[in-house]
VEXVO-564702 format. One record per residue: x, y, z of N, C-alpha, C, O in turn. Coordinates in steps of 0.1 Angstrom, whole numbers, padded with zeros to 4 digits, always signed. Layout:
// residues N
XYZXYZXYZXYZ
...
// end
This chain:
// residues 250
-0001-0163+0356-0001-0170+0343-0002-0160+0331-0009-0150+0332
+0006-0162+0321+0006-0153+0309-0007-0155+0301-0014-0164+0303
-0009-0145+0293-0021-0145+0284-0020-0156+0274-0009-0160+0270
-0031-0160+0268-0031-0170+0257-0024-0163+0245-0027-0151+0243
-0016-0170+0237-0011-0165+0225-0019-0170+0213-0021-0182+0212
-0025-0161+0205-0033-0164+0194-0026-0160+0181-0022-0148+0180
-0025-0169+0172-0018-0166+0159-0027-0167+0147-0036-0176+0146
-0026-0158+0138-0034-0157+0126-0025-0157+0114-0017-0148+0113
-0027-0166+0105-0018-0167+0093-0025-0160+0081-0036-0155+0082
-0018-0160+0070-0022-0153+0058-0024-0162+0046-0030-0173+0047
-0020-0157+0035-0022-0163+0021-0009-0167+0015+0001-0160+0015
-0009-0179+0008-0019-0189+0007-0016-0200+0017-0012-0211+0013
-0019-0198+0029-0013-0206+0040-0024-0213+0048-0036-0211+0047
-0019-0221+0057-0027-0227+0068-0019-0225+0081-0009-0219+0081
-0025-0230+0092-0018-0229+0105-0005-0236+0106+0003-0234+0115
-0002-0244+0096+0011-0251+0095+0023-0242+0095+0034-0246+0099
+0021-0229+0090+0032-0220+0090+0038-0217+0103+0049-0212+0105
+0030-0219+0114+0035-0216+0127+0042-0228+0134+0048-0226+0145
+0042-0240+0128+0048-0251+0135+0062-0249+0140+0065-0252+0152
+0072-0245+0131+0085-0244+0136+0087-0233+0147+0095-0235+0156
+0080-0222+0146+0080-0212+0156+0075-0217+0169+0081-0214+0180
+0064-0224+0169+0058-0229+0182+0067-0239+0188+0067-0240+0201
+0074-0247+0180+0084-0256+0186+0095-0249+0194+0100-0255+0203
+0098-0237+0190+0108-0229+0197+0103-0221+0209+0110-0219+0218
+0090-0218+0208+0084-0209+0219+0081-0217+0232+0083-0211+0242
+0077-0229+0230+0074-0237+0242+0064-0230+0251+0066-0229+0263
+0053-0227+0245+0042-0219+0252+0032-0229+0258+0029-0240+0253
+0026-0225+0269+0015-0233+0275+0002-0232+0269-0005-0242+0267
-0001-0220+0264-0015-0217+0259-0014-0210+0245-0011-0198+0245
-0016-0218+0235-0016-0212+0221-0028-0216+0214-0033-0228+0215
-0033-0207+0206-0044-0210+0197-0041-0205+0183-0037-0193+0181
-0042-0213+0173-0040-0209+0159-0053-0208+0152-0061-0218+0151
-0056-0196+0148-0069-0193+0141-0067-0193+0126-0059-0185+0121
-0075-0201+0119-0074-0202+0104-0085-0193+0098-0097-0197+0100
-0082-0183+0091-0093-0175+0085-0101-0184+0075-0095-0192+0069
-0114-0181+0074-0122-0189+0065-0116-0189+0051-0113-0178+0045
-0115-0201+0045-0110-0202+0032-0095-0205+0032-0089-0210+0022
-0088-0203+0043-0074-0205+0044-0071-0215+0055-0066-0212+0065
-0074-0228+0051-0073-0239+0061-0085-0241+0069-0085-0250+0078
-0095-0233+0067-0108-0235+0074-0119-0234+0064-0117-0227+0053
-0131-0239+0066-0142-0239+0057-0146-0225+0054-0147-0217+0063
-0149-0222+0042-0155-0209+0038-0170-0211+0039-0176-0217+0031
-0176-0205+0049-0190-0207+0052-0199-0201+0041-0195-0191+0034
-0211-0207+0039-0220-0201+0030-0224-0187+0035-0226-0184+0046
-0224-0178+0025-0228-0164+0028-0216-0155+0033-0217-0143+0035
-0204-0161+0035-0192-0154+0039-0186-0149+0026-0181-0157+0018
-0185-0136+0025-0180-0130+0012-0165-0129+0011-0160-0125+0001
-0157-0132+0022-0143-0132+0022-0137-0118+0019-0127-0117+0012
-0143-0108+0024-0138-0094+0022-0131-0090+0035-0132-0096+0045
-0123-0080+0033-0115-0075+0044-0123-0071+0057-0120-0076+0068
-0135-0064+0055-0143-0062+0067-0148-0074+0074-0150-0075+0086
-0152-0084+0065-0157-0096+0071-0147-0104+0078-0150-0110+0089
-0135-0104+0074-0124-0111+0082-0121-0103+0095-0118-0110+0105
-0122-0090+0095-0121-0083+0107-0131-0087+0117-0129-0090+0129
-0144-0088+0112-0155-0091+0121-0154-0106+0126-0157-0109+0137
-0149-0115+0117-0147-0129+0121-0137-0130+0132-0139-0137+0142
-0126-0122+0131-0115-0123+0141-0120-0117+0154-0117-0122+0165
-0127-0106+0154-0133-0100+0166-0142-0110+0173-0141-0112+0185
-0150-0117+0165-0159-0127+0171-0151-0138+0178-0154-0143+0189
-0140-0143+0172-0132-0153+0177-0125-0148+0190-0125-0156+0200
-0121-0136+0191-0114-0131+0203-0124-0128+0214-0120-0130+0226
-0136-0125+0211-0146-0123+0221-0149-0136+0229-0154-0135+0240
-0146-0147+0223-0148-0160+0230-0138-0163+0241-0140-0172+0249
-0127-0156+0241-0117-0158+0252-0121-0151+0265-0128-0141+0264
-0117-0157+0276-0121-0152+0289-0113-0140+0293-0116-0133+0302
-0102-0138+0286-0092-0127+0289-0086-0122+0277-0086-0128+0266
-0080-0110+0277-0073-0104+0265-0061-0113+0262-0055-0119+0271
-0058-0114+0249-0048-0123+0244-0036-0116+0239-0037-0104+0236
-0025-0123+0237-0014-0118+0229-0016-0123+0215-0014-0134+0212
-0018-0113+0206-0023-0116+0192-0011-0114+0183-0004-0104+0183
-0009-0124+0174+0002-0124+0164-0004-0126+0150-0012-0135+0148
+0001-0118+0141-0004-0119+0127+0007-0119+0117+0016-0111+0118
+0006-0127+0107+0015-0128+0096+0008-0126+0083-0002-0131+0080
+0014-0118+0073+0009-0116+0060-0005-0110+0061-0007-0100+0069
-0015-0116+0055-0029-0111+0056-0034-0113+0070-0043-0106+0075
-0028-0123+0078-0032-0124+0092-0028-0111+0099-0035-0107+0109
-0017-0104+0095-0014-0092+0101-0024-0081+0098-0028-0073+0106
-0029-0081+0086-0040-0072+0082-0052-0074+0091-0059-0065+0095
-0056-0087+0092-0068-0090+0100-0066-0086+0115-0075-0080+0121
-0054-0088+0120-0051-0085+0134-0052-0070+0136-0058-0065+0145
-0045-0062+0127-0046-0047+0129-0060-0042+0127-0064-0033+0135
-0068-0047+0118-0081-0042+0117-0089-0045+0129-0097-0037+0134
-0087-0057+0135-0095-0061+0147-0090-0052+0159-0098-0047+0167
-0077-0050+0160-0071-0043+0172-0075-0028+0171-0078-0022+0181
-0076-0022+0159-0080-0008+0157-0094-0007+0161-0098+0004+0167
-0103-0017+0159-0117-0016+0163-0119-0020+0177-0128-0014+0184
-0112-0030+0182-0115-0035+0196-0102-0038+0203-0098-0050+0206
-0094-0028+0207-0082-0030+0214-0084-0037+0228-0074-0043+0233
-0096-0036+0233-0099-0042+0246-0098-0057+0246-0097-0063+0256
-0098-0063+0234-0097-0078+0233-0083-0084+0234-0082-0096+0234
-0073-0075+0234-0059-0080+0234-0051-0074+0245-0054-0063+0250
-0042-0082+0250-0032-0077+0259-0020-0070+0251-0015-0060+0255
-0017-0076+0240-0007-0071+0231-0009-0076+0217-0017-0085+0215
-0002-0070+0207-0003-0075+0194+0011-0074+0187+0019-0066+0191
+0013-0083+0178+0026-0083+0170+0023-0087+0156+0016-0097+0153
+0028-0079+0146+0025-0082+0132+0037-0079+0124+0046-0071+0128
+0037-0085+0112+0048-0081+0102+0043-0073+0091+0051-0069+0082
+0030-0069+0090+0024-0062+0079+0018-0049+0082+0009-0045+0076
+0024-0042+0092+0018-0029+0096+0019-0019+0085+0010-0010+0085
+0029-0020+0076+0030-0010+0065+0019-0011+0055+0017-0002+0047
+0011-0022+0056+0000-0023+0046-0010-0011+0048-0017-0008+0039
-0010-0005+0060-0019+0006+0063-0013+0020+0061-0020+0030+0064
-0001+0020+0056+0005+0033+0053-0002+0039+0040-0005+0032+0031
-0004+0053+0040-0010+0059+0029-0003+0057+0016-0009+0057+0005
+0010+0054+0016+0018+0053+0004+0020+0038+0000+0026+0035-0010
+0014+0029+0008+0016+0015+0004+0009+0011-0009-0002+0015-0012
+0016+0004-0018+0011-0001-0031+0012-0016-0031+0023-0021-0027
+0002-0023-0035+0002-0037-0035+0013-0042-0044+0016-0036-0055
+0019-0053-0041+0030-0059-0049+0024-0064-0062+0012-0066-0063
+0033-0067-0072+0028-0070-0086+0019-0082-0086+0009-0082-0093
+0022-0093-0078+0013-0105-0079-0001-0102-0073-0011-0106-0079
-0001-0094-0062-0014-0090-0057-0022-0082-0067-0034-0084-0068
-0016-0073-0074-0023-0065-0084-0028-0074-0095-0039-0071-0101
-0021-0085-0098-0026-0094-0108-0038-0101-0103-0048-0102-0111
-0039-0105-0090-0051-0111-0085-0062-0102-0084-0074-0106-0085
-0059-0089-0082-0070-0079-0081-0076-0076-0095-0087-0070-0095
-0069-0079-0105-0074-0076-0119-0085-0086-0123-0082-0098-0122
-0097-0082-0127-0107-0091-0130-0104-0100-0142-0110-0110-0144
-0095-0096-0151-0091-0104-0163-0081-0114-0159-0082-0126-0162
-0070-0109-0153-0058-0118-0151-0060-0126-0138-0053-0136-0136
-0068-0121-0129-0069-0127-0115-0072-0142-0115-0064-0149-0108
-0083-0147-0121-0086-0161-0120-0075-0170-0124-0072-0180-0117
-0068-0167-0135-0058-0176-0140-0046-0176-0131-0039-0186-0129
-0042-0164-0126-0031-0162-0117-0033-0170-0104-0024-0176-0099
-0045-0169-0099-0048-0176-0086-0048-0191-0089-0044-0199-0080
-0053-0196-0100-0053-0210-0104-0039-0215-0105-0036-0227-0101
-0030-0207-0109-0016-0211-0110-0010-0212-0096+0000-0220-0095
-0015-0205-0087-0010-0205-0073-0015-0217-0065-0008-0224-0059
-0029-0219-0065-0035-0229-0056-0043-0240-0064-0050-0247-0058
-0041-0240-0077-0048-0250-0085-0038-0261-0088-0028-0263-0082
-0042-0270-0098-0033-0281-0102-0033-0292-0092-0042-0292-0083
-0024-0301-0093-0022-0312-0084-0016-0308-0071-0009-0297-0070
-0017-0317-0061-0010-0314-0049+0005-0313-0051+0012-0304-0044
+0011-0321-0059+0025-0320-0062+0029-0307-0068+0039-0301-0065
+0020-0303-0078+0023-0290-0084+0022-0278-0074+0031-0269-0075
+0013-0279-0066+0011-0268-0056+0023-0269-0046+0028-0258-0042
+0028-0281-0042+0039-0282-0034+0051-0275-0040+0059-0268-0034
+0053-0277-0053+0064-0272-0060+0064-0257-0060+0074-0250-0059
+0052-0251-0061+0050-0236-0061+0055-0231-0047+0062-0221-0046
+0050-0238-0036+0054-0234-0023+0069-0235-0020+0075-0226-0014
+0075-0246-0025+0090-0247-0024+0097-0236-0031+0107-0231-0027
+0091-0231-0043+0097-0220-0050+0097-0207-0042+0105-0199-0045
+0087-0206-0033+0087-0194-0024+0097-0195-0013+0099-0185-0006
+0104-0206-0012+0114-0208-0001+0108-0214+0012+0114-0213+0022
+0096-0220+0010+0089-0226+0022+0095-0240+0023+0096-0248+0013
+0099-0244+0035+0105-0258+0037+0096-0269+0033+0083-0267+0034
+0101-0280+0029+0094-0291+0024+0082-0296+0033+0071-0297+0028
+0084-0299+0046+0073-0304+0054+0061-0294+0054+0049-0298+0053
+0064-0281+0056+0053-0271+0056+0047-0269+0042+0035-0268+0041
+0056-0269+0032+0051-0267+0018+0040-0278+0015+0030-0275+0009
+0043-0290+0019+0033-0301+0016+0020-0299+0023+0010-0302+0018
+0021-0295+0036+0009-0293+0044+0001-0281+0038-0012-0282+0037
+0007-0271+0033+0000-0260+0027-0007-0265+0014-0019-0262+0012
+0001-0272+0006-0005-0276-0007-0017-0285-0005-0026-0285-0013
-0017-0293+0006-0028-0303+0008-0041-0295+0011-0052-0301+0008
-0040-0283+0016-0052-0276+0020-0056-0266+0009-0067-0260+0010
-0048-0264-0001-0051-0254-0011-0061-0260-0022-0063-0272-0022
-0067-0251-0029-0076-0255-0039-0086-0244-0043-0083-0232-0041
-0097-0248-0050-0106-0238-0055-0112-0229-0045-0114-0217-0047
-0115-0235-0033-0121-0226-0022-0112-0215-0018-0116-0204-0016
-0099-0219-0016-0089-0209-0012-0088-0199-0023-0086-0187-0021
-0088-0203-0036-0087-0194-0047-0098-0184-0047-0095-0172-0049
-0110-0188-0044-0121-0178-0043-0119-0168-0032-0122-0156-0034
-0114-0173-0021-0111-0164-0009-0101-0154-0013-0102-0142-0009
-0090-0158-0020-0079-0149-0024-0085-0138-0033-0082-0126-0030
-0092-0142-0043-0097-0132-0052-0106-0122-0045-0105-0110-0047
-0115-0126-0037-0124-0117-0030-0117-0108-0020-0119-0096-0019
-0108-0114-0012-0101-0106-0002-0092-0095-0009-0093-0084-0004
-0084-0099-0019-0076-0089-0025-0083-0078-0032-0079-0066-0032
-0095-0082-0038-0102-0072-0045-0109-0062-0035-0112-0051-0039
-0113-0067-0024-0119-0059-0014-0109-0049-0008-0112-0039-0001
-0096-0052-0010-0085-0044-0004-0078-0035-0014-0067-0029-0012
-0084-0033-0026-0079-0023-0036-0078-0010-0029-0087-0005-0022
-0067-0003-0032-0065+0010-0027-0076+0019-0032-0079+0019-0044
-0082+0028-0024-0077+0033-0011-0082+0025+0001-0082+0031+0012
-0087+0013-0001-0093+0006+0011-0083+0004+0022-0087+0006+0034
-0070+0001+0019-0061-0001+0030-0057+0012+0037-0057+0013+0049
-0055+0023+0029-0051+0035+0035-0063+0041+0043-0061+0048+0053
-0075+0039+0038-0087+0043+0045-0088+0036+0059-0090+0043+0069
-0085+0023+0059-0085+0016+0072-0074+0021+0081-0076+0022+0093
-0063+0025+0075-0051+0029+0083-0053+0043+0089-0045+0047+0097
-0064+0050+0086-0067+0063+0093-0069+0061+0108-0068+0070+0115
-0072+0048+0111-0075+0046+0126-0063+0039+0132-0064+0033+0143
-0051+0039+0126-0040+0032+0131-0036+0036+0146-0032+0028+0153
-0038+0048+0149-0035+0053+0162-0043+0046+0173-0038+0045+0185
-0054+0041+0170-0062+0034+0180-0055+0021+0185-0058+0017+0196
-0046+0015+0177-0039+0003+0181-0029+0006+0192-0025-0003+0199
-0026+0019+0194-0016+0023+0205-0022+0021+0219-0015+0022+0229
-0035+0018+0219-0041+0015+0232-0036+0002+0239-0037+0001+0251
-0029-0006+0231-0023-0018+0236-0009-0019+0231-0006-0014+0220
+0001-0025+0239+0014-0026+0234+0015-0034+0221+0009-0045+0220
+0023-0029+0212+0024-0035+0199+0039-0037+0195+0048-0030+0199
+0041-0047+0186+0054-0050+0181+0053-0051+0166+0045-0059+0161
+0061-0043+0158+0061-0044+0144+0074-0052+0140+0085-0047+0142
+0072-0064+0135+0083-0073+0131+0087-0069+0116+0079-0069+0107
+0100-0066+0115+0105-0062+0102+0116-0072+0098+0127-0071+0102
+0112-0081+0088+0122-0090+0082+0127-0083+0070+0120-0080+0061
+0140-0080+0070+0146-0071+0060+0146-0077+0046+0147-0069+0037
+0145-0090+0045+0144-0096+0032+0130-0097+0026+0129-0103+0015
+0121-0092+0033+0107-0093+0029+0104-0080+0020+0103-0069+0025
+0102-0082+0007+0099-0071-0002+0084-0070-0005+0081-0062-0014
+0075-0077+0002+0061-0076-0001+0054-0067+0008+0042-0063+0006
+0060-0063+0019+0053-0056+0030+0056-0041+0032+0056-0036+0043
+0060-0035+0021+0063-0021+0022+0078-0017+0025+0085-0026+0028
+0081-0005+0024+0095+0000+0026+0098+0001+0041+0088+0001+0049
+0110+0003+0044+0114+0006+0058+0107+0018+0063+0103+0019+0074
+0107+0029+0055+0101+0041+0059+0086+0039+0062+0081+0044+0072
+0079+0032+0054+0065+0029+0056+0063+0021+0069+0054+0024+0077
+0071+0011+0071+0070+0003+0083+0072+0011+0096+0065+0010+0106
+0083+0019+0096+0086+0027+0108+0076+0038+0110+0072+0040+0121
+0071+0044+0100+0061+0054+0101+0048+0048+0107+0042+0054+0115
+0044+0037+0101+0032+0030+0106+0033+0025+0121+0024+0027+0129
+0045+0020+0124+0047+0015+0137+0047+0027+0147+0041+0026+0158
+0052+0038+0143+0052+0050+0152+0037+0055+0154+0033+0058+0166
+0029+0055+0144+0015+0059+0145+0008+0049+0154-0001+0054+0162
+0011+0037+0154+0004+0027+0162+0011+0025+0176+0006+0016+0184
+0021+0033+0179+0028+0032+0192+0035+0019+0194+0036+0015+0206
+0040+0013+0184+0046+0000+0185+0061+0000+0185+0067+0009+0179
+0067-0009+0191+0082-0011+0190+0084-0018+0177+0075-0025+0171
+0096-0017+0172+0100-0023+0159+0111-0033+0163+0121-0030+0169
+0110-0046+0158+0120-0056+0159+0125-0060+0145+0117-0064+0137
+0138-0058+0143+0144-0060+0130+0150-0074+0130+0158-0077+0138
+0146-0082+0120+0152-0095+0117+0160-0093+0105+0154-0094+0094
+0173-0092+0106+0181-0089+0095+0184-0102+0087+0190-0111+0092
+0179-0102+0074+0182-0114+0066+0170-0121+0061+0168-0122+0049
+0161-0127+0070+0150-0135+0065+0140-0127+0057+0139-0115+0058
+0132-0134+0049+0122-0128+0041+0108-0129+0046+0106-0129+0058
+0099-0130+0037+0085-0130+0040+0081-0141+0050+0073-0139+0059
+0087-0153+0049+0083-0164+0058+0094-0165+0069+0100-0176+0070
+0096-0154+0076+0107-0154+0086+0104-0164+0097+0114-0169+0103
+0092-0167+0100+0089-0177+0111+0093-0191+0107+0094-0200+0115
+0094-0193+0094+0099-0206+0089+0114-0206+0087+0121-0216+0089
+0119-0195+0083+0134-0194+0079+0143-0193+0091+0153-0200+0092
+0138-0186+0102+0146-0185+0114+0137-0185+0126+0135-0175+0133
+0131-0197+0129+0122-0197+0140+0128-0195+0154+0121-0189+0162
+0140-0199+0156+0146-0196+0169+0148-0182+0172+0145-0177+0183
+0152-0174+0162+0154-0160+0164+0141-0153+0165+0139-0144+0173
+0131-0157+0157+0117-0152+0158+0112-0154+0172+0105-0145+0177
+0114-0166+0177+0109-0169+0191+0115-0160+0201+0108-0156+0211
+0128-0157+0200+0135-0148+0210+0129-0134+0209+0126-0128+0219
+0126-0129+0197+0120-0116+0195+0107-0115+0202+0104-0106+0209
+0098-0125+0199+0085-0125+0205+0085-0127+0220+0078-0121+0228
+0094-0136+0224+0095-0139+0239+0100-0127+0246+0095-0124+0257
+0109-0120+0241+0114-0108+0248+0103-0097+0249+0102-0090+0259
+0096-0096+0238+0085-0086+0238+0074-0090+0249+0071-0081+0256
+0070-0102+0249+0060-0106+0259+0066-0105+0273+0058-0101+0282
+0078-0108+0275+0084-0108+0288+0085-0093+0294+0084-0091+0306
+0085-0083+0285+0085-0070+0289+0071-0063+0292+0071-0052+0295
+0061-0071+0290+0047-0065+0291+0044-0065+0306+0049-0073+0314
+0035-0056+0310+0030-0055+0324+0024-0068+0328+0019-0070+0339
// end
């Protein structure tokens, strides 16, 4: 029997981003983990910082009876890599689209830098996840997210997610990411896959992605064309890429 597949999404998302991909994968054992504040309750005392999300994910993985095949998208990729660098024994394999976040030369995209700014951040986050559900749905559609998923994301967004966004991004101000990336070689203890959607301009350059993948001992899978939400734009092709990766594991 294959290992459980565990999926971790990012910002400003919920587990709904995996629906089309899972429909193509036809897996027996899948678990979608929602980071606190992103489709799950933000517990009292949880500061929503990058180290806290790493520890949250490690705790979740420790509950499994066996190592898992771990998949991360967007900030979910950041949480996955931080957990795998610290505890590779908890996974059989890992696959992410955000490995270049840990490259020494990575610079946050303009919107992220706006959220990290103490002056502009609150208003920018309110524009993203505030307003009415219809207004939030319109924002998601503007990102190219399909209607059914856009509505599900919008329904879960709001002030709590906004607080999590501000805290998480501010905890990841450089050099926090490059400092975490000093341990990238530790991820090579388990087979890894770096997914590169060529239309995604939020996750670093090709050079950064390949350099980081090499350091982590990961294969690179190129999805020519789709952007940041590749699992929504081309779920069948994404399913083939992940399925082929898992099929080649010991």
